[in-house]
C-alpha positions in Angstrom: 13.3 -68.9 -90.3 12.3 -71.4 -87.6 15.0 -73.0 -85.3 12.7 -75.9 -84.0 15.3 -78.5 -84.9 18.7 -77.4 -83.6 21.9 -79.3 -83.6 24.6 -78.7 -81.1 28.3 -80.0 -82.2 30.9 -79.9 -79.6 34.4 -80.5 -80.5 36.0 -81.2 -77.0 35.0 -82.7 -73.6 34.8 -79.2 -72.1 32.8 -78.2 -74.9 30.3 -81.1 -74.3 29.9 -79.6 -70.8 28.8 -76.2 -72.1 26.8 -78.0 -74.7 24.8 -79.7 -71.9 24.0 -76.6 -70.2 22.9 -75.1 -73.4 20.8 -78.0 -74.4 18.9 -78.0 -71.1 18.1 -74.4 -71.4 17.0 -74.7 -74.9 14.8 -77.7 -74.2 13.2 -75.8 -71.1 12.3 -72.9 -73.3 10.4 -74.9 -75.7 12.7 -75.8 -78.6 11.1 -78.8 -80.3 14.2 -80.9 -80.9 17.8 -80.1 -79.6 20.5 -82.8 -80.3 24.1 -83.1 -79.2 26.8 -84.5 -81.4 30.5 -84.8 -80.7 33.6 -86.9 -81.7 34.3 -87.3 -78.0 32.5 -90.0 -76.1 29.7 -88.9 -73.9 26.8 -90.3 -72.1 24.4 -87.7 -73.4 25.8 -86.8 -76.7 25.7 -88.8 -80.0 29.2 -89.7 -81.1 30.3 -89.0 -84.7 33.2 -89.8 -86.6 34.4 -86.2 -87.3 32.7 -82.8 -87.3 33.5 -82.2 -91.2 32.0 -85.6 -92.2 28.9 -85.0 -90.0 28.3 -81.5 -91.4 28.7 -82.8 -95.0 25.7 -85.3 -94.4 23.6 -83.3 -91.9 24.0 -79.8 -92.6 20.7 -79.0 -94.4 18.6 -81.4 -92.2 18.6 -78.7 -89.3 17.0 -75.3 -88.9 20.2 -74.2 -87.0 23.5 -75.5 -86.0 25.6 -74.4 -82.9 29.3 -75.3 -83.1 31.2 -75.3 -79.7 34.9 -74.9 -80.2 37.4 -73.0 -82.2 35.8 -70.8 -85.0 38.2 -72.3 -87.5 36.6 -75.8 -87.1 33.3 -74.5 -87.8 34.3 -72.4 -91.0 36.2 -75.5 -92.4 33.2 -77.7 -91.7 30.5 -75.5 -93.2 32.5 -74.0 -96.1 32.2 -76.9 -98.6 28.4 -77.3 -98.2 27.0 -73.7 -98.4 24.4 -73.1 -101.0 22.3 -69.9 -100.5 21.4 -67.6 -97.7 17.7 -68.5 -98.4 18.3 -72.2 -97.9 21.3 -72.6 -95.5 20.5 -72.9 -91.9 21.6 -70.5 -89.1 25.1 -71.3 -87.9 26.6 -69.8 -84.7 29.9 -70.7 -82.9 30.7 -70.7 -79.2 33.9 -71.2 -77.5 34.2 -74.2 -75.3 34.1 -72.1 -72.2 30.9 -70.4 -73.3 32.4 -67.0 -73.2 31.7 -65.7 -76.6 28.9 -66.6 -79.1 29.3 -65.4 -82.7 26.8 -65.3 -85.5 28.7 -67.1 -88.6 26.2 -67.7 -91.1 22.7 -66.5 -92.2 22.6 -63.7 -89.7 19.3 -62.2 -90.9 17.6 -64.5 -93.2 18.3 -67.7 -91.2 18.1 -66.0 -87.9 21.6 -66.7 -86.6 22.1 -63.1 -85.1 18.9 -63.6 -83.0 20.0 -67.1 -82.1 23.4 -66.0 -81.0 21.9 -63.4 -78.8 19.5 -65.9 -77.3 22.2 -68.4 -76.7 24.4 -65.6 -75.1 21.8 -64.9 -72.7 21.5 -68.6 -71.6 25.2 -68.9 -71.0 25.9 -65.5 -69.7 28.3 -65.0 -72.7 29.0 -62.1 -74.9 27.3 -62.1 -78.3 29.4 -61.2 -81.3 27.5 -59.8 -84.2 29.3 -58.2 -87.1 26.3 -57.6 -89.5 26.6 -53.9 -90.6 22.9 -53.1 -89.8 23.1 -54.8 -86.5 26.4 -53.0 -85.6 24.9 -49.7 -86.4 21.5 -50.6 -84.9 19.7 -50.2 -88.3 16.6 -52.2 -89.6 17.5 -55.4 -91.4 16.0 -54.6 -94.8 16.1 -58.3 -96.0 14.0 -59.6 -93.3 12.1 -56.6 -92.2 8.3 -57.4 -91.3 8.9 -61.3 -92.1 7.7 -62.3 -88.6 4.7 -60.2 -89.1 3.9 -61.9 -92.5 4.9 -59.1 -94.7 5.9 -59.8 -98.1 8.8 -58.0 -99.8 9.5 -56.8 -103.4 12.6 -55.0 -104.8 12.2 -52.6 -107.6 15.4 -51.3 -109.4 15.6 -47.7 -110.1 18.4 -44.9 -110.1 21.3 -46.3 -108.1 20.3 -49.7 -107.7 19.9 -53.3 -109.3 19.3 -55.6 -106.4 18.3 -55.7 -102.7 22.0 -55.7 -102.0 22.5 -52.4 -103.5 19.5 -51.1 -101.3 21.1 -52.4 -98.2 24.4 -50.8 -99.1 22.6 -47.5 -99.6 21.1 -47.8 -96.3 23.9 -48.8 -94.2 25.9 -45.9 -95.7 23.2 -43.6 -94.7 22.2 -42.3 -98.1 18.9 -40.1 -98.0 16.0 -42.6 -97.4 12.2 -42.1 -97.3 10.0 -44.5 -95.2 6.4 -44.4 -96.7 3.9 -45.7 -94.3 0.4 -46.3 -96.0 -0.8 -48.5 -93.2 -0.4 -48.7 -89.3 0.3 -51.5 -87.1 2.7 -52.3 -84.1 5.8 -52.6 -86.5 5.2 -49.5 -88.3 4.9 -47.7 -85.0 8.2 -49.2 -83.8 9.9 -48.2 -87.2 8.7 -44.5 -86.6 10.2 -44.5 -82.9 13.6 -46.1 -84.2 13.8 -44.1 -87.4 17.5 -43.2 -88.2 18.2 -39.4 -88.7 18.8 -40.0 -92.4 15.3 -41.3 -92.9 12.4 -39.1 -93.7 8.8 -40.4 -92.9 6.0 -39.9 -95.4 2.4 -41.0 -95.0 1.4 -40.4 -98.6 3.2 -41.2 -101.8 2.5 -37.7 -103.1 4.7 -36.3 -100.2 7.6 -38.4 -101.1 10.5 -36.3 -102.4 12.0 -38.6 -105.1 14.3 -36.0 -106.3 16.4 -35.7 -103.0 16.3 -39.5 -101.9 18.4 -42.5 -102.8 16.1 -45.1 -101.6 12.4 -45.6 -100.9 11.3 -48.1 -98.2 7.4 -48.5 -98.6 5.1 -50.3 -96.3 2.0 -50.5 -98.4 -0.4 -52.6 -100.3 -0.4 -50.0 -103.2 1.7 -50.4 -106.4 3.9 -47.4 -107.2 6.6 -46.8 -109.7 9.2 -44.5 -108.2 12.2 -43.4 -110.2 14.5 -44.4 -107.4 15.3 -48.0 -106.2 12.7 -49.1 -103.7 11.8 -52.0 -101.4 8.3 -52.5 -101.0 7.0 -54.3 -97.9 3.5 -55.9 -98.4 1.6 -56.2 -95.0 -1.5 -58.4 -95.2 -4.2 -55.9 -94.8 -6.5 -56.3 -98.0 -9.9 -58.1 -97.5 -11.4 -59.2 -100.8 -15.0 -60.2 -101.5 -15.8 -62.3 -104.4 -18.9 -63.2 -106.3 -19.5 -65.0 -109.5 -21.7 -66.9 -112.0 -21.7 -70.6 -111.3 -19.1 -72.8 -113.1 -16.8 -69.8 -114.5 -13.5 -71.1 -115.9 -11.0 -71.3 -112.9 -7.7 -70.6 -114.9 -9.3 -67.7 -116.7 -10.6 -66.3 -113.6 -7.4 -66.5 -111.6 -5.5 -64.6 -114.5 -8.3 -62.0 -114.9 -8.7 -61.3 -111.3 -4.9 -60.8 -110.9 -4.9 -58.5 -113.7 -7.7 -56.4 -112.4 -6.1 -56.1 -109.1 -3.0 -54.8 -110.6 -5.1 -52.4 -112.5 -6.3 -51.1 -109.3 -2.7 -50.7 -108.3 -3.0 -53.2 -105.5 -0.4 -55.9 -104.6 -1.9 -59.5 -104.3 0.8 -60.1 -101.7 -1.2 -57.8 -99.4 -4.3 -59.8 -99.5 -4.9 -61.4 -96.1 -8.3 -63.2 -97.0 -10.9 -63.8 -99.5 -14.7 -64.3 -98.7 -18.1 -64.9 -100.3 -21.4 -66.1 -99.6 -21.2 -69.5 -97.9 -23.1 -71.3 -100.8 -20.3 -70.3 -103.2 -17.4 -71.2 -101.0 -16.8 -74.3 -102.9 -16.8 -72.7 -106.4 -13.9 -74.4 -108.2 -12.7 -70.8 -109.5 -12.5 -69.6 -106.0 -10.9 -72.6 -104.5 -8.2 -72.5 -107.4 -7.4 -68.8 -106.6 -7.0 -69.3 -102.9 -4.9 -72.5 -103.3 -2.6 -70.9 -105.7 -2.0 -67.9 -103.4 -2.1 -69.9 -100.2 -4.8 -67.4 -98.9 -7.9 -68.5 -96.8 -11.6 -68.3 -98.1 -14.4 -67.5 -95.8 -18.0 -68.1 -96.3 -20.6 -65.9 -94.8 -24.3 -66.7 -94.5 -26.8 -64.5 -96.3 -28.2 -63.1 -93.0 -24.8 -61.8 -92.1 -24.1 -60.3 -95.7 -27.6 -58.7 -95.8 -26.9 -57.0 -92.5 -24.1 -55.0 -93.8 -25.2 -51.5 -94.1 -23.9 -48.7 -96.4 -23.1 -51.0 -99.3 -22.5 -48.7 -102.4 -23.6 -50.9 -105.1 -26.6 -53.0 -104.0 -28.1 -55.2 -106.7 -32.0 -56.0 -106.9 -31.1 -58.7 -109.5 -28.8 -60.6 -107.1 -31.5 -60.1 -104.4 -34.1 -61.7 -106.5 -31.8 -64.6 -107.2 -30.3 -65.4 -104.0 -32.0 -63.0 -101.3 -28.9 -60.8 -100.9 -28.4 -57.3 -102.1 -24.6 -57.6 -102.0 -22.1 -60.4 -102.2 -18.6 -59.0 -102.8 -18.9 -55.6 -101.2 -20.6 -56.9 -98.1 -18.2 -59.8 -97.8 -15.1 -57.5 -97.9 -16.6 -55.3 -95.2 -17.3 -58.2 -93.1 -13.7 -59.5 -93.4 -12.3 -55.8 -92.9 -14.4 -55.2 -89.7 -15.9 -51.9 -91.0 -18.1 -50.8 -93.8 -15.5 -48.9 -96.1 -14.1 -50.0 -99.4 -11.0 -48.9 -101.3 -12.3 -50.7 -104.3 -16.0 -50.9 -104.8 -17.7 -53.6 -106.7 -16.2 -54.4 -110.1 -18.0 -56.5 -112.4 -15.8 -58.3 -114.8 -16.5 -60.5 -117.9 -13.9 -63.1 -118.7 -12.4 -62.9 -122.1 -12.6 -65.6 -124.8 -15.7 -67.3 -123.3 -18.4 -68.7 -125.6 -21.8 -66.9 -125.6 -24.0 -68.4 -123.0 -21.2 -69.8 -120.9 -20.6 -68.4 -117.3 -18.2 -65.6 -117.5 -19.0 -63.0 -115.1 -17.5 -62.3 -111.5 -17.3 -59.6 -109.1 -14.9 -58.3 -106.6 -14.5 -55.6 -103.8 -11.7 -54.7 -101.7 -11.6 -53.4 -98.1 -8.7 -52.7 -95.9 -8.5 -54.2 -92.4 -9.8 -51.7 -89.8 -6.8 -51.8 -87.5 -4.4 -51.3 -90.4 -5.8 -48.0 -91.3 -3.6 -45.0 -90.4 -6.2 -43.0 -88.2 -6.1 -41.4 -84.9 -6.0 -43.8 -81.9 -6.3 -43.4 -78.1 -4.3 -45.5 -75.8 -5.4 -45.6 -72.1 -2.0 -46.0 -70.4 -1.1 -47.3 -67.0 1.7 -45.0 -65.8 2.5 -47.3 -62.8 2.6 -46.1 -59.1 4.8 -43.2 -59.6 8.5 -43.9 -60.5 8.9 -43.2 -64.2 11.0 -46.4 -64.5 8.1 -48.7 -63.4 6.0 -47.6 -66.6 5.9 -50.7 -69.0 7.9 -50.8 -72.1 4.8 -50.5 -74.2 3.5 -47.6 -72.2 6.8 -45.6 -72.6 6.7 -46.5 -76.4 3.3 -45.0 -76.8 4.2 -41.9 -74.8 7.2 -41.4 -77.0 5.1 -41.7 -80.2 2.0 -39.8 -78.9 1.0 -36.4 -80.5 -1.1 -35.6 -77.3 -0.4 -37.0 -73.7 -3.1 -36.2 -71.3 -2.1 -37.1 -67.9 -3.8 -37.2 -64.3 -1.5 -34.3 -63.0 -2.4 -34.9 -59.3 -1.4 -38.5 -59.6 1.0 -39.0 -62.3 4.4 -37.4 -61.9 5.1 -34.7 -64.5 8.6 -36.3 -64.9 7.0 -39.2 -66.7 5.6 -37.0 -69.5 9.3 -36.1 -70.4 9.3 -39.3 -72.5 7.1 -37.4 -75.0 8.8 -36.1 -78.2 9.4 -32.7 -79.1 6.4 -30.9 -80.6 3.9 -33.2 -78.5 1.2 -31.5 -76.5 1.4 -32.5 -72.9 -1.6 -31.5 -70.8 -2.6 -32.2 -67.1 -6.2 -33.1 -66.8 -6.4 -32.0 -63.1 -8.1 -28.7 -63.8 -10.2 -30.0 -66.8 -13.8 -31.4 -66.7 -14.4 -34.7 -68.4 -16.1 -33.0 -71.4 -13.1 -30.8 -71.9 -10.9 -33.8 -72.0 -13.1 -35.5 -74.5 -13.2 -32.6 -76.7 -9.3 -32.2 -76.8 -8.8 -36.1 -77.4 -11.5 -35.9 -80.1 -9.8 -33.1 -82.0 -6.5 -34.9 -82.0 -8.0 -38.2 -83.0 -10.1 -36.6 -85.9 -6.7 -35.3 -87.2 -5.4 -38.9 -87.5 -3.0 -38.3 -84.4 -2.0 -40.5 -81.5 -3.3 -39.7 -78.1 -2.2 -41.1 -74.7 -4.5 -40.8 -71.7 -2.1 -41.5 -68.9 -3.6 -42.8 -65.6 -1.9 -43.7 -62.4 -1.2 -47.3 -61.4 -3.1 -49.7 -63.6 -6.0 -47.9 -65.3 -8.3 -50.8 -64.7 -8.2 -50.4 -60.9 -10.0 -47.4 -59.6 -8.9 -45.5 -62.8 -12.3 -44.0 -63.8 -11.9 -45.2 -67.3 -15.5 -46.7 -67.8 -17.0 -43.3 -68.7 -14.2 -42.6 -71.1 -14.5 -45.9 -72.8 -18.4 -45.4 -73.2 -17.8 -42.1 -74.8 -14.9 -43.4 -77.1 -17.2 -46.1 -78.3 -20.3 -43.8 -78.7 -18.2 -41.6 -81.0 -16.5 -44.6 -82.9 -12.9 -43.7 -81.8 -10.6 -46.4 -81.7 -8.9 -47.0 -78.4 -6.9 -49.7 -76.4 -5.9 -50.1 -72.8 -2.3 -50.7 -71.8 -1.8 -52.3 -68.1 0.3 -50.6 -65.7 2.2 -51.6 -62.4 -0.4 -51.1 -59.6 0.5 -49.5 -56.4 -0.5 -52.8 -54.5 2.4 -54.4 -56.5 4.7 -51.5 -55.5 3.5 -52.0 -52.0 4.8 -55.6 -52.0 8.1 -54.4 -53.3 8.4 -51.7 -50.7 7.6 -54.1 -47.9 10.1 -56.8 -49.3 7.1 -59.3 -49.1 5.3 -61.8 -51.2 1.5 -61.3 -50.8 0.8 -64.8 -51.4 2.5 -67.4 -49.0 2.3 -71.1 -49.8 -0.2 -73.0 -47.5 -1.1 -69.9 -45.7 -2.4 -67.0 -47.9 -3.3 -67.5 -51.5 -5.6 -64.6 -52.2 -5.2 -61.0 -52.6 -8.2 -58.6 -52.1 -8.3 -55.0 -53.7 -11.0 -53.1 -52.5 -11.8 -49.7 -50.7 -13.7 -48.6 -47.7 -17.1 -47.1 -47.5 -16.4 -43.4 -47.9 -17.8 -40.6 -49.9 -18.6 -43.1 -52.7 -20.4 -45.9 -51.2 -19.3 -49.6 -51.8 -22.0 -52.3 -52.6 -23.4 -53.9 -49.4 -22.2 -57.4 -50.5 -18.6 -56.0 -50.6 -18.3 -54.5 -47.1 -14.9 -55.0 -45.6 -16.3 -56.9 -42.6 -17.5 -59.5 -45.2 -14.4 -59.6 -47.3 -12.3 -59.9 -44.1 -13.6 -63.2 -43.5 -11.1 -64.8 -45.9 -8.2 -63.4 -43.8 -6.5 -62.8 -47.3 -3.9 -60.2 -48.0 -6.0 -57.1 -48.2 -4.8 -54.0 -50.1 -7.4 -51.1 -49.2 -7.4 -48.1 -51.6 -8.8 -44.6 -51.0 -9.7 -45.1 -47.5 -7.1 -43.4 -45.1 -9.7 -40.8 -44.2 -11.9 -43.4 -42.7 -9.0 -45.4 -41.0 -11.0 -45.8 -37.7 -14.0 -47.4 -39.5 -11.8 -49.5 -41.5 -9.8 -50.8 -38.4 -13.3 -51.7 -36.7 -14.5 -53.6 -39.6 -11.3 -55.6 -40.2 -11.0 -56.4 -36.3 -14.1 -58.3 -36.7 -12.1 -61.1 -38.4 -8.5 -60.4 -38.3 -6.6 -60.8 -35.0 -5.5 -57.3 -33.6 -2.0 -58.5 -34.0 -2.2 -59.0 -37.7 0.7 -57.0 -39.5 -0.5 -53.8 -41.3 1.4 -51.2 -43.3 0.5 -47.5 -44.2 2.0 -46.7 -47.6 2.2 -43.3 -48.8 3.1 -42.4 -52.5 4.7 -45.6 -53.2 7.8 -45.6 -55.4 7.6 -41.6 -55.6 10.9 -39.8 -54.4 9.1 -38.9 -51.1 7.6 -42.4 -50.5 6.8 -43.2 -46.8 5.9 -46.6 -45.2 4.8 -47.1 -41.5 4.5 -50.8 -40.2 2.5 -51.9 -37.2 -0.4 -54.2 -36.1 -3.9 -54.0 -37.0 -4.9 -52.8 -33.4 -3.0 -49.5 -34.0 -3.9 -48.8 -37.6 -6.1 -45.9 -37.1 -3.2 -44.3 -34.9 -0.7 -44.9 -37.4 -2.7 -43.1 -40.1 -3.3 -40.1 -37.8 0.4 -40.0 -36.8 1.5 -40.1 -40.4 -0.6 -37.2 -41.3 -1.4 -38.6 -44.7 -4.8 -39.2 -46.2 -4.3 -38.9 -50.0 -2.4 -41.4 -52.2 -2.3 -43.9 -49.3 -2.6 -47.6 -49.6 -3.4 -49.7 -46.6 -2.2 -53.3 -46.6 -3.4 -56.0 -44.1 -2.4 -59.6 -43.7 0.1 -62.1 -42.3 1.8 -62.3 -45.5 3.6 -58.8 -44.8 7.2 -59.7 -43.9 6.5 -63.5 -43.9 9.6 -65.6 -44.3 8.3 -69.2 -43.7 6.8 -71.9 -45.9 8.4 -72.9 -49.2 7.0 -73.0 -52.6 6.6 -76.4 -54.4 7.6 -74.9 -57.6 11.5 -75.3 -57.1 11.3 -78.0 -54.4 13.8 -80.8 -55.5 11.1 -83.4 -54.3 8.5 -81.9 -56.5 7.9 -82.9 -60.1 6.5 -80.6 -62.9 6.5 -80.5 -66.7 10.1 -79.2 -66.9 11.9 -81.1 -64.1 11.9 -84.6 -62.4 11.9 -84.7 -58.6 15.1 -85.9 -56.9 13.1 -89.0 -55.9 12.5 -90.1 -59.4 16.3 -89.6 -60.5 
C-alpha cells in the first residue's frame, strides 16, 4: 500500500523536534506529501485541538500516520476509528526522543512494518516489529508478491477455512509445499530463503498432498488440491484475440472467461491482450480489457505475418485480411517467443441468432522470461575480497547449480557461497569449447549457471565470445556488474579519482602488449587529457608505458603500482611517474597488477559543490537564500 501521503502527529514540544527531523528526511527521499500536526504551537506544524479529535476526522484521509509520543495516546486515538486491515492506513508510533519505532496497525497489508523500519533508519532508532512472520523471518503470506503485481486466492481444504488459517499453519511450521510453476526474481528469492519446513516442487504432479498441511503455489494454472492452499497469480499469460466484427460484448466476456477456466488458467495471471491493429477498437475486446483492467495491444499485419511456427495458420483468414494468424501470432509477439500453452481455440457464442456475428478465437502464451528454464548469469566477482561481490552476485552464486569461475583470477573462497550439491569448476584448465559444452548441458536441464569473472565482467572480461555463443544457441543469459579493480584501487589509495575543478575524467585502458590496442587509443594520445588513468594488463611493458605517459604528464605526477587489490596478499607501491618502471621491477610483479597515474591520487584539496552551504540544489537551499 502506498504511503505517498503521510501525517506526523506529535504530542509534545520535544516530539515536534523529532518530527521535524523525520519530516525533512522523508521529504528528501521523495515522499509526495508529509504534514506535521500537533496540539502544541510550532512554526512548522499545524496546530490541532486534540490528537483524538484530529484522528477521528482525518484517519482515513492519509496513507500512513506516524504518532510521536506515548504509545497509549496513539492506541486510544485510533481504536474508535478502525475498520479493516484492507482499508485502514498504516500506523506506527515513535517515542519523543526518537529511540524506538513500533509498528502498531496494518503491519503487512498497509505497510506499517516496512514504514517502521524505514523511519528507524532515518532516526537511528530501534524498530519494534511484533508480527509473528516478521519475528521468525518468514514470508508474509497475505502480501506476498503484492509489489510484483501478483494476485492471490485462498482455497479452503483440509485444515483450513480462511487465509488466517493458512498463516497460522505457516507460522507454526506445519509441513508446507511451495510450488513454483514460473520463475522470476521473487521466486528465486523464495527458493533462497525457504524455511526448513517448506519443500519446493516445480510440478504439481510432484506435490505430496498426503504429507503437507499447506500448499503455496506461484502459478497461472488452476489446481484443486485436497489441502488448504494459497495461489499466487503472477502476471505471465499473454492472450491473443481474434473475432468476427460486432460480436456481442457481454456474451463474449462471459464465454472467454469460461473457456479460460476450462483450460485451467487463471484470468488473474493475464498480463496483456493483443490483436491485429484494425481490431483493437472492437467493442467486445474493449469491454473485456476494461472489466479486467488489462491492456490491449494492436499489432500491424506485417508484424503478425512475420511470426514463424504458427501451429494453426488459416488460409481463410489470409484471403480476408492478408494474415495467416491473428490470435496465435499476437500472443507470441506479446510473450516474446513462438510457443503456446493454449493453441488457437475457435469459439461460437451461445444463443446468437443465425447469421449474426458469433465466432471468436484466442490463444495463450507464457512470457518468455517467466518460463522455468535454464539460465546463465555472467557475474562480476569483484576484485578479490569475497565481501566485495554484489548482493545480487552472491544470491546467484548461492542459487546456482553450476559455478564456473576463472580460477587464476577469482579466489576459490568466493565459490564457498555455492549451495551443497552445486558443481563448482575452475575454467583455468578448460578451453572455451569445453566451458560452453558444460554450461550448455546444465542449461538444457533447466538449471542455473553462474559464469564468474573477476572484477566487472564488462571490463577486459573476455565475455563477448561467450555472449555470441549463448545467442547463437538461444541460451538465456544476463550480466551482473561487479566492483572493478580500479574502484578497489581508489579505496586502497584512500583517494577520490575525480577531484572538483582539477580532474573529472577516469580513463580505463591498457598498454600495447601481446594484444595490440587500436592506433587511435595509444597511451600517448589518451594522456593528453591528464585524466586519472588506470592501466590494466601492462606491468610487463612498464618501460614503454612510462615513456608514452611522460610525453604528456609531468614526471612528478603521482603513480601507484597495485598488486592483487583487496586480496589477502594485496600490495601497493606509491611514487612518481619518473620512477614507474623502476617501481614495477622492484615489486617483482607482472600479473594481476593495475597501474594508476594522475594527480587525483592522494589529493586533498578542492571542495565539492554538492554539500557546500552556499550552493543550491533540488533538495537544499543555499545559506545565502535562507
